[in-house]
PDB file of N, CA, C and O in Angstrom, chain B, residues numbered from 101:
ATOM      1  N   MET B 101     -42.480  -1.469  20.189  1.00  0.00           N
ATOM      2  CA  MET B 101     -42.339  -0.942  18.848  1.00  0.00           C
ATOM      3  C   MET B 101     -42.313   0.578  18.926  1.00  0.00           C
ATOM      4  O   MET B 101     -43.153   1.185  19.591  1.00  0.00           O
ATOM      5  N   ARG B 102     -41.364   1.180  18.258  1.00  0.00           N
ATOM      6  CA  ARG B 102     -41.248   2.636  18.266  1.00  0.00           C
ATOM      7  C   ARG B 102     -42.210   3.243  17.268  1.00  0.00           C
ATOM      8  O   ARG B 102     -42.405   2.724  16.169  1.00  0.00           O
ATOM      9  N   ARG B 103     -42.803   4.347  17.668  1.00  0.00           N
ATOM     10  CA  ARG B 103     -43.679   5.071  16.748  1.00  0.00           C
ATOM     11  C   ARG B 103     -42.845   5.906  15.803  1.00  0.00           C
ATOM     12  O   ARG B 103     -41.820   6.469  16.186  1.00  0.00           O
ATOM     13  N   LYS B 104     -43.291   5.979  14.578  1.00  0.00           N
ATOM     14  CA  LYS B 104     -42.619   6.819  13.600  1.00  0.00           C
ATOM     15  C   LYS B 104     -42.868   8.278  13.963  1.00  0.00           C
ATOM     16  O   LYS B 104     -44.005   8.683  14.202  1.00  0.00           O
ATOM     17  N   ARG B 105     -41.790   9.063  14.003  1.00  0.00           N
ATOM     18  CA  ARG B 105     -41.919  10.475  14.334  1.00  0.00           C
ATOM     19  C   ARG B 105     -42.625  11.201  13.206  1.00  0.00           C
ATOM     20  O   ARG B 105     -42.249  11.084  12.039  1.00  0.00           O
ATOM     21  N   GLU B 106     -43.636  11.937  13.563  1.00  0.00           N
ATOM     22  CA  GLU B 106     -44.355  12.747  12.581  1.00  0.00           C
ATOM     23  C   GLU B 106     -43.551  14.004  12.280  1.00  0.00           C
ATOM     24  O   GLU B 106     -43.120  14.698  13.202  1.00  0.00           O
ATOM     25  N   ILE B 107     -43.347  14.299  11.022  1.00  0.00           N
ATOM     26  CA  ILE B 107     -42.646  15.514  10.628  1.00  0.00           C
ATOM     27  C   ILE B 107     -43.681  16.613  10.443  1.00  0.00           C
ATOM     28  O   ILE B 107     -44.652  16.435   9.707  1.00  0.00           O
ATOM     29  N   PRO B 108     -43.482  17.745  11.103  1.00  0.00           N
ATOM     30  CA  PRO B 108     -44.439  18.844  10.950  1.00  0.00           C
ATOM     31  C   PRO B 108     -44.638  19.213   9.476  1.00  0.00           C
ATOM     32  O   PRO B 108     -43.702  19.156   8.679  1.00  0.00           O
ATOM     33  N   GLN B 109     -45.848  19.584   9.138  1.00  0.00           N
ATOM     34  CA  GLN B 109     -46.180  19.926   7.760  1.00  0.00           C
ATOM     35  C   GLN B 109     -45.244  20.993   7.195  1.00  0.00           C
ATOM     36  O   GLN B 109     -44.838  20.907   6.036  1.00  0.00           O
ATOM     37  N   SER B 110     -44.899  21.997   8.004  1.00  0.00           N
ATOM     38  CA  SER B 110     -44.028  23.064   7.506  1.00  0.00           C
ATOM     39  C   SER B 110     -42.648  22.523   7.154  1.00  0.00           C
ATOM     40  O   SER B 110     -42.037  22.984   6.190  1.00  0.00           O
ATOM     41  N   GLU B 111     -42.140  21.543   7.922  1.00  0.00           N
ATOM     42  CA  GLU B 111     -40.834  20.949   7.638  1.00  0.00           C
ATOM     43  C   GLU B 111     -40.900  20.116   6.360  1.00  0.00           C
ATOM     44  O   GLU B 111     -39.989  20.171   5.534  1.00  0.00           O
ATOM     45  N   ALA B 112     -41.967  19.351   6.197  1.00  0.00           N
ATOM     46  CA  ALA B 112     -42.127  18.546   4.991  1.00  0.00           C
ATOM     47  C   ALA B 112     -42.237  19.435   3.758  1.00  0.00           C
ATOM     48  O   ALA B 112     -41.681  19.116   2.707  1.00  0.00           O
ATOM     49  N   GLN B 113     -42.954  20.550   3.886  1.00  0.00           N
ATOM     50  CA  GLN B 113     -43.090  21.463   2.758  1.00  0.00           C
ATOM     51  C   GLN B 113     -41.758  22.104   2.412  1.00  0.00           C
ATOM     52  O   GLN B 113     -41.466  22.327   1.237  1.00  0.00           O
ATOM     53  N   SER B 114     -40.937  22.407   3.429  1.00  0.00           N
ATOM     54  CA  SER B 114     -39.648  23.032   3.148  1.00  0.00           C
ATOM     55  C   SER B 114     -38.742  22.073   2.382  1.00  0.00           C
ATOM     56  O   SER B 114     -37.980  22.509   1.519  1.00  0.00           O
ATOM     57  N   VAL B 115     -38.810  20.776   2.680  1.00  0.00           N
ATOM     58  CA  VAL B 115     -38.019  19.789   1.935  1.00  0.00           C
ATOM     59  C   VAL B 115     -38.507  19.733   0.498  1.00  0.00           C
ATOM     60  O   VAL B 115     -37.702  19.706  -0.432  1.00  0.00           O
ATOM     61  N   ALA B 116     -39.823  19.715   0.309  1.00  0.00           N
ATOM     62  CA  ALA B 116     -40.379  19.604  -1.034  1.00  0.00           C
ATOM     63  C   ALA B 116     -40.132  20.840  -1.879  1.00  0.00           C
ATOM     64  O   ALA B 116     -40.105  20.753  -3.107  1.00  0.00           O
ATOM     65  N   SER B 117     -39.952  21.985  -1.244  1.00  0.00           N
ATOM     66  CA  SER B 117     -39.812  23.213  -2.012  1.00  0.00           C
ATOM     67  C   SER B 117     -38.370  23.564  -2.368  1.00  0.00           C
ATOM     68  O   SER B 117     -38.140  24.561  -3.052  1.00  0.00           O
ATOM     69  N   MET B 118     -37.392  22.772  -1.924  1.00  0.00           N
ATOM     70  CA  MET B 118     -35.989  23.075  -2.237  1.00  0.00           C
ATOM     71  C   MET B 118     -35.714  22.873  -3.717  1.00  0.00           C
ATOM     72  O   MET B 118     -36.353  22.049  -4.371  1.00  0.00           O
ATOM     73  N   ALA B 119     -34.762  23.627  -4.238  1.00  0.00           N
ATOM     74  CA  ALA B 119     -34.359  23.449  -5.631  1.00  0.00           C
ATOM     75  C   ALA B 119     -33.834  22.029  -5.809  1.00  0.00           C
ATOM     76  O   ALA B 119     -33.104  21.551  -4.940  1.00  0.00           O
ATOM     77  N   PRO B 120     -34.171  21.330  -6.898  1.00  0.00           N
ATOM     78  CA  PRO B 120     -33.840  19.922  -7.040  1.00  0.00           C
ATOM     79  C   PRO B 120     -32.353  19.597  -7.163  1.00  0.00           C
ATOM     80  O   PRO B 120     -31.970  18.460  -6.889  1.00  0.00           O
ATOM     81  N   LEU B 121     -31.514  20.522  -7.554  1.00  0.00           N
ATOM     82  CA  LEU B 121     -30.111  20.186  -7.772  1.00  0.00           C
ATOM     83  C   LEU B 121     -29.155  20.971  -6.882  1.00  0.00           C
ATOM     84  O   LEU B 121     -28.000  21.180  -7.253  1.00  0.00           O
ATOM     85  N   ASP B 122     -29.614  21.403  -5.730  1.00  0.00           N
ATOM     86  CA  ASP B 122     -28.714  22.145  -4.862  1.00  0.00           C
ATOM     87  C   ASP B 122     -27.950  21.209  -3.926  1.00  0.00           C
ATOM     88  O   ASP B 122     -28.183  20.000  -3.917  1.00  0.00           O
ATOM     89  N   ASP B 123     -27.049  21.773  -3.151  1.00  0.00           N
ATOM     90  CA  ASP B 123     -26.225  20.988  -2.231  1.00  0.00           C
ATOM     91  C   ASP B 123     -26.747  21.050  -0.805  1.00  0.00           C
ATOM     92  O   ASP B 123     -25.979  20.884   0.143  1.00  0.00           O
ATOM     93  N   THR B 124     -28.029  21.285  -0.644  1.00  0.00           N
ATOM     94  CA  THR B 124     -28.624  21.302   0.678  1.00  0.00           C
ATOM     95  C   THR B 124     -28.385  19.962   1.351  1.00  0.00           C
ATOM     96  O   THR B 124     -28.511  18.911   0.723  1.00  0.00           O
ATOM     97  N   LEU B 125     -28.039  20.003   2.633  1.00  0.00           N
ATOM     98  CA  LEU B 125     -27.838  18.775   3.382  1.00  0.00           C
ATOM     99  C   LEU B 125     -29.144  18.391   4.065  1.00  0.00           C
ATOM    100  O   LEU B 125     -29.761  19.207   4.750  1.00  0.00           O
ATOM    101  N   LEU B 126     -29.555  17.158   3.876  1.00  0.00           N
ATOM    102  CA  LEU B 126     -30.818  16.655   4.416  1.00  0.00           C
ATOM    103  C   LEU B 126     -30.566  15.723   5.589  1.00  0.00           C
ATOM    104  O   LEU B 126     -29.628  14.926   5.570  1.00  0.00           O
ATOM    105  N   THR B 127     -31.399  15.826   6.596  1.00  0.00           N
ATOM    106  CA  THR B 127     -31.315  14.935   7.749  1.00  0.00           C
ATOM    107  C   THR B 127     -31.943  13.584   7.406  1.00  0.00           C
ATOM    108  O   THR B 127     -32.582  13.429   6.364  1.00  0.00           O
ATOM    109  N   LEU B 128     -31.752  12.614   8.295  1.00  0.00           N
ATOM    110  CA  LEU B 128     -32.371  11.307   8.115  1.00  0.00           C
ATOM    111  C   LEU B 128     -33.890  11.443   8.059  1.00  0.00           C
ATOM    112  O   LEU B 128     -34.540  10.783   7.249  1.00  0.00           O
ATOM    113  N   GLY B 129     -34.458  12.291   8.911  1.00  0.00           N
ATOM    114  CA  GLY B 129     -35.907  12.495   8.903  1.00  0.00           C
ATOM    115  C   GLY B 129     -36.407  13.077   7.599  1.00  0.00           C
ATOM    116  O   GLY B 129     -37.461  12.683   7.100  1.00  0.00           O
ATOM    117  N   GLU B 130     -35.655  14.013   7.045  1.00  0.00           N
ATOM    118  CA  GLU B 130     -36.052  14.624   5.765  1.00  0.00           C
ATOM    119  C   GLU B 130     -35.951  13.619   4.620  1.00  0.00           C
ATOM    120  O   GLU B 130     -36.825  13.573   3.755  1.00  0.00           O
ATOM    121  N   VAL B 131     -34.892  12.820   4.614  1.00  0.00           N
ATOM    122  CA  VAL B 131     -34.740  11.794   3.572  1.00  0.00           C
ATOM    123  C   VAL B 131     -35.839  10.744   3.717  1.00  0.00           C
ATOM    124  O   VAL B 131     -36.404  10.283   2.725  1.00  0.00           O
ATOM    125  N   SER B 132     -36.134  10.374   4.953  1.00  0.00           N
ATOM    126  CA  SER B 132     -37.203   9.412   5.225  1.00  0.00           C
ATOM    127  C   SER B 132     -38.544   9.916   4.686  1.00  0.00           C
ATOM    128  O   SER B 132     -39.291   9.169   4.055  1.00  0.00           O
ATOM    129  N   GLU B 133     -38.833  11.180   4.941  1.00  0.00           N
ATOM    130  CA  GLU B 133     -40.081  11.779   4.455  1.00  0.00           C
ATOM    131  C   GLU B 133     -40.098  11.862   2.930  1.00  0.00           C
ATOM    132  O   GLU B 133     -41.105  11.543   2.298  1.00  0.00           O
ATOM    133  N   TRP B 134     -38.985  12.289   2.344  1.00  0.00           N
ATOM    134  CA  TRP B 134     -38.908  12.463   0.894  1.00  0.00           C
ATOM    135  C   TRP B 134     -39.061  11.129   0.169  1.00  0.00           C
ATOM    136  O   TRP B 134     -39.782  11.032  -0.824  1.00  0.00           O
ATOM    137  N   LEU B 135     -38.370  10.094   0.677  1.00  0.00           N
ATOM    138  CA  LEU B 135     -38.402   8.788   0.018  1.00  0.00           C
ATOM    139  C   LEU B 135     -39.580   7.933   0.475  1.00  0.00           C
ATOM    140  O   LEU B 135     -39.868   6.885  -0.102  1.00  0.00           O
ATOM    141  N   ARG B 136     -40.255   8.405   1.528  1.00  0.00           N
ATOM    142  CA  ARG B 136     -41.370   7.656   2.116  1.00  0.00           C
ATOM    143  C   ARG B 136     -40.915   6.262   2.536  1.00  0.00           C
ATOM    144  O   ARG B 136     -41.561   5.254   2.250  1.00  0.00           O
ATOM    145  N   MET B 137     -39.777   6.248   3.226  1.00  0.00           N
ATOM    146  CA  MET B 137     -39.195   5.018   3.764  1.00  0.00           C
ATOM    147  C   MET B 137     -38.981   5.212   5.254  1.00  0.00           C
ATOM    148  O   MET B 137     -38.741   6.327   5.716  1.00  0.00           O
ATOM    149  N   GLY B 138     -39.066   4.137   5.993  1.00  0.00           N
ATOM    150  CA  GLY B 138     -38.737   4.186   7.403  1.00  0.00           C
ATOM    151  C   GLY B 138     -37.232   4.320   7.599  1.00  0.00           C
ATOM    152  O   GLY B 138     -36.444   4.022   6.701  1.00  0.00           O
ATOM    153  N   ARG B 139     -36.855   4.768   8.769  1.00  0.00           N
ATOM    154  CA  ARG B 139     -35.438   4.962   9.065  1.00  0.00           C
ATOM    155  C   ARG B 139     -34.659   3.650   8.980  1.00  0.00           C
ATOM    156  O   ARG B 139     -33.552   3.615   8.443  1.00  0.00           O
ATOM    157  N   SER B 140     -35.238   2.579   9.508  1.00  0.00           N
ATOM    158  CA  SER B 140     -34.526   1.291   9.468  1.00  0.00           C
ATOM    159  C   SER B 140     -34.344   0.809   8.030  1.00  0.00           C
ATOM    160  O   SER B 140     -33.325   0.198   7.709  1.00  0.00           O
ATOM    161  N   THR B 141     -35.313   1.075   7.166  1.00  0.00           N
ATOM    162  CA  THR B 141     -35.183   0.700   5.742  1.00  0.00           C
ATOM    163  C   THR B 141     -34.063   1.500   5.094  1.00  0.00           C
ATOM    164  O   THR B 141     -33.297   0.960   4.294  1.00  0.00           O
ATOM    165  N   ILE B 142     -33.961   2.777   5.430  1.00  0.00           N
ATOM    166  CA  ILE B 142     -32.880   3.612   4.889  1.00  0.00           C
ATOM    167  C   ILE B 142     -31.530   3.058   5.321  1.00  0.00           C
ATOM    168  O   ILE B 142     -30.628   2.912   4.496  1.00  0.00           O
ATOM    169  N   TYR B 143     -31.381   2.747   6.616  1.00  0.00           N
ATOM    170  CA  TYR B 143     -30.114   2.191   7.097  1.00  0.00           C
ATOM    171  C   TYR B 143     -29.797   0.852   6.422  1.00  0.00           C
ATOM    172  O   TYR B 143     -28.651   0.598   6.052  1.00  0.00           O
ATOM    173  N   ARG B 144     -30.812   0.000   6.263  1.00  0.00           N
ATOM    174  CA  ARG B 144     -30.623  -1.301   5.614  1.00  0.00           C
ATOM    175  C   ARG B 144     -30.168  -1.122   4.167  1.00  0.00           C
ATOM    176  O   ARG B 144     -29.272  -1.829   3.707  1.00  0.00           O
ATOM    177  N   GLN B 145     -30.776  -0.188   3.454  1.00  0.00           N
ATOM    178  CA  GLN B 145     -30.403   0.039   2.062  1.00  0.00           C
ATOM    179  C   GLN B 145     -29.036   0.695   1.940  1.00  0.00           C
ATOM    180  O   GLN B 145     -28.324   0.455   0.964  1.00  0.00           O
ATOM    181  N   MET B 146     -28.655   1.519   2.911  1.00  0.00           N
ATOM    182  CA  MET B 146     -27.300   2.103   2.921  1.00  0.00           C
ATOM    183  C   MET B 146     -26.268   0.987   3.081  1.00  0.00           C
ATOM    184  O   MET B 146     -25.274   0.935   2.357  1.00  0.00           O
ATOM    185  N   THR B 147     -26.522   0.095   4.043  1.00  0.00           N
ATOM    186  CA  THR B 147     -25.592  -0.990   4.338  1.00  0.00           C
ATOM    187  C   THR B 147     -25.430  -1.930   3.152  1.00  0.00           C
ATOM    188  O   THR B 147     -24.330  -2.415   2.888  1.00  0.00           O
ATOM    189  N   SER B 148     -26.515  -2.188   2.438  1.00  0.00           N
ATOM    190  CA  SER B 148     -26.448  -3.104   1.299  1.00  0.00           C
ATOM    191  C   SER B 148     -25.985  -2.423   0.013  1.00  0.00           C
ATOM    192  O   SER B 148     -25.833  -3.082  -1.016  1.00  0.00           O
ATOM    193  N   GLY B 149     -25.758  -1.104   0.062  1.00  0.00           N
ATOM    194  CA  GLY B 149     -25.247  -0.389  -1.100  1.00  0.00           C
ATOM    195  C   GLY B 149     -26.312   0.069  -2.080  1.00  0.00           C
ATOM    196  O   GLY B 149     -25.985   0.545  -3.167  1.00  0.00           O
ATOM    197  N   ILE B 150     -27.570  -0.065  -1.718  1.00  0.00           N
ATOM    198  CA  ILE B 150     -28.655   0.362  -2.606  1.00  0.00           C
ATOM    199  C   ILE B 150     -28.805   1.872  -2.576  1.00  0.00           C
ATOM    200  O   ILE B 150     -28.911   2.510  -3.624  1.00  0.00           O
ATOM    201  N   LEU B 151     -28.813   2.443  -1.385  1.00  0.00           N
ATOM    202  CA  LEU B 151     -28.983   3.880  -1.193  1.00  0.00           C
ATOM    203  C   LEU B 151     -27.607   4.514  -1.002  1.00  0.00           C
ATOM    204  O   LEU B 151     -26.751   3.928  -0.338  1.00  0.00           O
ATOM    205  N   PRO B 152     -27.378   5.693  -1.568  1.00  0.00           N
ATOM    206  CA  PRO B 152     -26.078   6.359  -1.384  1.00  0.00           C
ATOM    207  C   PRO B 152     -25.768   6.579   0.096  1.00  0.00           C
ATOM    208  O   PRO B 152     -26.661   6.832   0.905  1.00  0.00           O
ATOM    209  N   LYS B 153     -24.496   6.478   0.423  1.00  0.00           N
ATOM    210  CA  LYS B 153     -24.053   6.702   1.803  1.00  0.00           C
ATOM    211  C   LYS B 153     -24.106   8.197   2.114  1.00  0.00           C
ATOM    212  O   LYS B 153     -23.879   9.028   1.235  1.00  0.00           O
ATOM    213  N   PRO B 154     -24.408   8.535   3.372  1.00  0.00           N
ATOM    214  CA  PRO B 154     -24.467   9.943   3.758  1.00  0.00           C
ATOM    215  C   PRO B 154     -23.085  10.499   4.069  1.00  0.00           C
ATOM    216  O   PRO B 154     -22.093   9.772   4.116  1.00  0.00           O
ATOM    217  N   ILE B 155     -23.054  11.797   4.277  1.00  0.00           N
ATOM    218  CA  ILE B 155     -21.860  12.484   4.748  1.00  0.00           C
ATOM    219  C   ILE B 155     -21.881  12.384   6.268  1.00  0.00           C
ATOM    220  O   ILE B 155     -22.909  12.643   6.894  1.00  0.00           O
ATOM    221  N   LYS B 156     -20.752  12.009   6.863  1.00  0.00           N
ATOM    222  CA  LYS B 156     -20.676  11.922   8.323  1.00  0.00           C
ATOM    223  C   LYS B 156     -20.174  13.251   8.869  1.00  0.00           C
ATOM    224  O   LYS B 156     -19.153  13.774   8.423  1.00  0.00           O
ATOM    225  N   LEU B 157     -20.902  13.785   9.836  1.00  0.00           N
ATOM    226  CA  LEU B 157     -20.538  15.048  10.461  1.00  0.00           C
ATOM    227  C   LEU B 157     -19.714  14.788  11.723  1.00  0.00           C
ATOM    228  O   LEU B 157     -19.766  13.696  12.289  1.00  0.00           O
ATOM    229  N   SER B 158     -18.967  15.780  12.152  1.00  0.00           N
ATOM    230  CA  SER B 158     -18.063  15.614  13.287  1.00  0.00           C
ATOM    231  C   SER B 158     -18.786  15.281  14.593  1.00  0.00           C
ATOM    232  O   SER B 158     -18.212  14.600  15.443  1.00  0.00           O
ATOM    233  N   GLY B 159     -19.998  15.728  14.773  1.00  0.00           N
ATOM    234  CA  GLY B 159     -20.742  15.460  16.001  1.00  0.00           C
ATOM    235  C   GLY B 159     -21.437  14.117  16.012  1.00  0.00           C
ATOM    236  O   GLY B 159     -22.220  13.837  16.920  1.00  0.00           O
ATOM    237  N   GLY B 160     -21.169  13.278  15.019  1.00  0.00           N
ATOM    238  CA  GLY B 160     -21.793  11.967  14.948  1.00  0.00           C
ATOM    239  C   GLY B 160     -23.053  11.934  14.095  1.00  0.00           C
ATOM    240  O   GLY B 160     -23.638  10.870  13.891  1.00  0.00           O
ATOM    241  N   GLY B 161     -23.472  13.085  13.598  1.00  0.00           N
ATOM    242  CA  GLY B 161     -24.657  13.139  12.751  1.00  0.00           C
ATOM    243  C   GLY B 161     -24.340  12.751  11.313  1.00  0.00           C
ATOM    244  O   GLY B 161     -23.176  12.673  10.920  1.00  0.00           O
ATOM    245  N   ILE B 162     -25.375  12.513  10.546  1.00  0.00           N
ATOM    246  CA  ILE B 162     -25.216  12.207   9.130  1.00  0.00           C
ATOM    247  C   ILE B 162     -26.167  13.084   8.328  1.00  0.00           C
ATOM    248  O   ILE B 162     -27.234  13.470   8.807  1.00  0.00           O
ATOM    249  N   ARG B 163     -25.763  13.392   7.103  1.00  0.00           N
ATOM    250  CA  ARG B 163     -26.589  14.187   6.190  1.00  0.00           C
ATOM    251  C   ARG B 163     -26.365  13.673   4.771  1.00  0.00           C
ATOM    252  O   ARG B 163     -25.303  13.140   4.451  1.00  0.00           O
ATOM    253  N   TRP B 164     -27.375  13.840   3.933  1.00  0.00           N
ATOM    254  CA  TRP B 164     -27.274  13.522   2.515  1.00  0.00           C
ATOM    255  C   TRP B 164     -27.371  14.811   1.719  1.00  0.00           C
ATOM    256  O   TRP B 164     -28.133  15.710   2.074  1.00  0.00           O
ATOM    257  N   GLN B 165     -26.604  14.903   0.649  1.00  0.00           N
ATOM    258  CA  GLN B 165     -26.763  16.035  -0.255  1.00  0.00           C
ATOM    259  C   GLN B 165     -28.028  15.787  -1.067  1.00  0.00           C
ATOM    260  O   GLN B 165     -28.248  14.695  -1.590  1.00  0.00           O
ATOM    261  N   ARG B 166     -28.840  16.811  -1.158  1.00  0.00           N
ATOM    262  CA  ARG B 166     -30.107  16.675  -1.885  1.00  0.00           C
ATOM    263  C   ARG B 166     -29.880  16.225  -3.326  1.00  0.00           C
ATOM    264  O   ARG B 166     -30.624  15.385  -3.831  1.00  0.00           O
ATOM    265  N   ARG B 167     -28.872  16.764  -3.988  1.00  0.00           N
ATOM    266  CA  ARG B 167     -28.637  16.389  -5.393  1.00  0.00           C
ATOM    267  C   ARG B 167     -28.236  14.924  -5.530  1.00  0.00           C
ATOM    268  O   ARG B 167     -28.560  14.294  -6.537  1.00  0.00           O
ATOM    269  N   VAL B 168     -27.538  14.367  -4.538  1.00  0.00           N
ATOM    270  CA  VAL B 168     -27.152  12.952  -4.586  1.00  0.00           C
ATOM    271  C   VAL B 168     -28.391  12.066  -4.503  1.00  0.00           C
ATOM    272  O   VAL B 168     -28.524  11.101  -5.254  1.00  0.00           O
ATOM    273  N   ILE B 169     -29.293  12.400  -3.586  1.00  0.00           N
ATOM    274  CA  ILE B 169     -30.537  11.624  -3.463  1.00  0.00           C
ATOM    275  C   ILE B 169     -31.395  11.817  -4.708  1.00  0.00           C
ATOM    276  O   ILE B 169     -32.005  10.863  -5.192  1.00  0.00           O
ATOM    277  N   ASN B 170     -31.448  13.036  -5.230  1.00  0.00           N
ATOM    278  CA  ASN B 170     -32.227  13.298  -6.444  1.00  0.00           C
ATOM    279  C   ASN B 170     -31.674  12.503  -7.628  1.00  0.00           C
ATOM    280  O   ASN B 170     -32.443  11.934  -8.402  1.00  0.00           O
ATOM    281  N   ASN B 171     -30.345  12.459  -7.776  1.00  0.00           N
ATOM    282  CA  ASN B 171     -29.730  11.667  -8.849  1.00  0.00           C
ATOM    283  C   ASN B 171     -30.021  10.189  -8.674  1.00  0.00           C
ATOM    284  O   ASN B 171     -30.312   9.490  -9.645  1.00  0.00           O
ATOM    285  N   TRP B 172     -29.945   9.707  -7.435  1.00  0.00           N
ATOM    286  CA  TRP B 172     -30.242   8.303  -7.155  1.00  0.00           C
ATOM    287  C   TRP B 172     -31.695   7.991  -7.530  1.00  0.00           C
ATOM    288  O   TRP B 172     -31.976   6.965  -8.150  1.00  0.00           O
ATOM    289  N   LEU B 173     -32.609   8.880  -7.151  1.00  0.00           N
ATOM    290  CA  LEU B 173     -34.017   8.684  -7.478  1.00  0.00           C
ATOM    291  C   LEU B 173     -34.248   8.625  -8.986  1.00  0.00           C
ATOM    292  O   LEU B 173     -35.026   7.803  -9.471  1.00  0.00           O
ATOM    293  N   SER B 174     -33.573   9.494  -9.717  1.00  0.00           N
ATOM    294  CA  SER B 174     -33.780   9.537 -11.166  1.00  0.00           C
ATOM    295  C   SER B 174     -33.291   8.264 -11.852  1.00  0.00           C
ATOM    296  O   SER B 174     -33.703   7.967 -12.973  1.00  0.00           O
ATOM    297  N   GLN B 175     -32.420   7.516 -11.191  1.00  0.00           N
ATOM    298  CA  GLN B 175     -31.919   6.256 -11.758  1.00  0.00           C
ATOM    299  C   GLN B 175     -32.805   5.059 -11.410  1.00  0.00           C
ATOM    300  O   GLN B 175     -32.616   3.973 -11.957  1.00  0.00           O
ATOM    301  N   GLN B 176     -33.767   5.246 -10.507  1.00  0.00           N
ATOM    302  CA  GLN B 176     -34.625   4.148 -10.092  1.00  0.00           C
ATOM    303  C   GLN B 176     -35.708   3.908 -11.139  1.00  0.00           C
ATOM    304  O   GLN B 176     -36.228   4.847 -11.742  1.00  0.00           O
ATOM    305  N   ARG B 177     -36.031   2.655 -11.340  1.00  0.00           N
ATOM    306  CA  ARG B 177     -37.036   2.290 -12.334  1.00  0.00           C
ATOM    307  C   ARG B 177     -38.404   2.834 -11.925  1.00  0.00           C
ATOM    308  O   ARG B 177     -38.833   2.682 -10.781  1.00  0.00           O
ATOM    309  N   GLY B 178     -39.066   3.458 -12.865  1.00  0.00           N
ATOM    310  CA  GLY B 178     -40.424   3.946 -12.651  1.00  0.00           C
ATOM    311  C   GLY B 178     -40.524   5.250 -11.876  1.00  0.00           C
ATOM    312  O   GLY B 178     -41.623   5.655 -11.498  1.00  0.00           O
ATOM    313  N   TYR B 179     -39.411   5.909 -11.634  1.00  0.00           N
ATOM    314  CA  TYR B 179     -39.464   7.172 -10.882  1.00  0.00           C
ATOM    315  C   TYR B 179     -40.069   8.260 -11.736  1.00  0.00           C
ATOM    316  O   TYR B 179     -39.686   8.449 -12.890  1.00  0.00           O
ATOM    317  N   GLN B 180     -41.015   8.971 -11.159  1.00  0.00           N
ATOM    318  CA  GLN B 180     -41.635  10.121 -11.814  1.00  0.00           C
ATOM    319  C   GLN B 180     -41.333  11.338 -10.956  1.00  0.00           C
ATOM    320  O   GLN B 180     -41.731  11.368  -9.791  1.00  0.00           O
ATOM    321  N   PRO B 181     -40.640  12.350 -11.488  1.00  0.00           N
ATOM    322  CA  PRO B 181     -40.373  13.543 -10.681  1.00  0.00           C
ATOM    323  C   PRO B 181     -41.672  14.237 -10.306  1.00  0.00           C
ATOM    324  O   PRO B 181     -42.641  14.195 -11.064  1.00  0.00           O
ATOM    325  N   PRO B 182     -41.698  14.879  -9.133  1.00  0.00           N
ATOM    326  CA  PRO B 182     -42.938  15.562  -8.727  1.00  0.00           C
ATOM    327  C   PRO B 182     -43.272  16.706  -9.673  1.00  0.00           C
ATOM    328  O   PRO B 182     -42.392  17.381 -10.207  1.00  0.00           O
ATOM    329  N   ALA B 183     -44.567  16.901  -9.860  1.00  0.00           N
ATOM    330  CA  ALA B 183     -45.028  17.997 -10.726  1.00  0.00           C
ATOM    331  C   ALA B 183     -44.687  19.324 -10.079  1.00  0.00           C
ATOM    332  O   ALA B 183     -44.781  19.474  -8.861  1.00  0.00           O
ATOM    333  N   ALA B 184     -44.292  20.283 -10.894  1.00  0.00           N
ATOM    334  CA  ALA B 184     -43.897  21.610 -10.373  1.00  0.00           C
ATOM    335  C   ALA B 184     -45.092  22.456 -10.044  1.00  0.00           C
ATOM    336  O   ALA B 184     -44.940  23.594  -9.598  1.00  0.00           O
TER     337      ALA B 184
END
């Protein structure tokens, strides 16, 4: 069983402090931390069409636009935006 990679506190804080509607590109680790989901759950939800698909980069990487994930979150039942 693979251990979940711990995201350094400074990296997690930088994700949380971004403006909510910008076009910042987020990595899988950042989306995982923000949504509090494991990577395999994110991939499963992408495949089933629940979670928005990421942007594919030329080097084989993937990124999500922060505003796309924020819009998706706002459409989920019971979502409460974080306090400012």
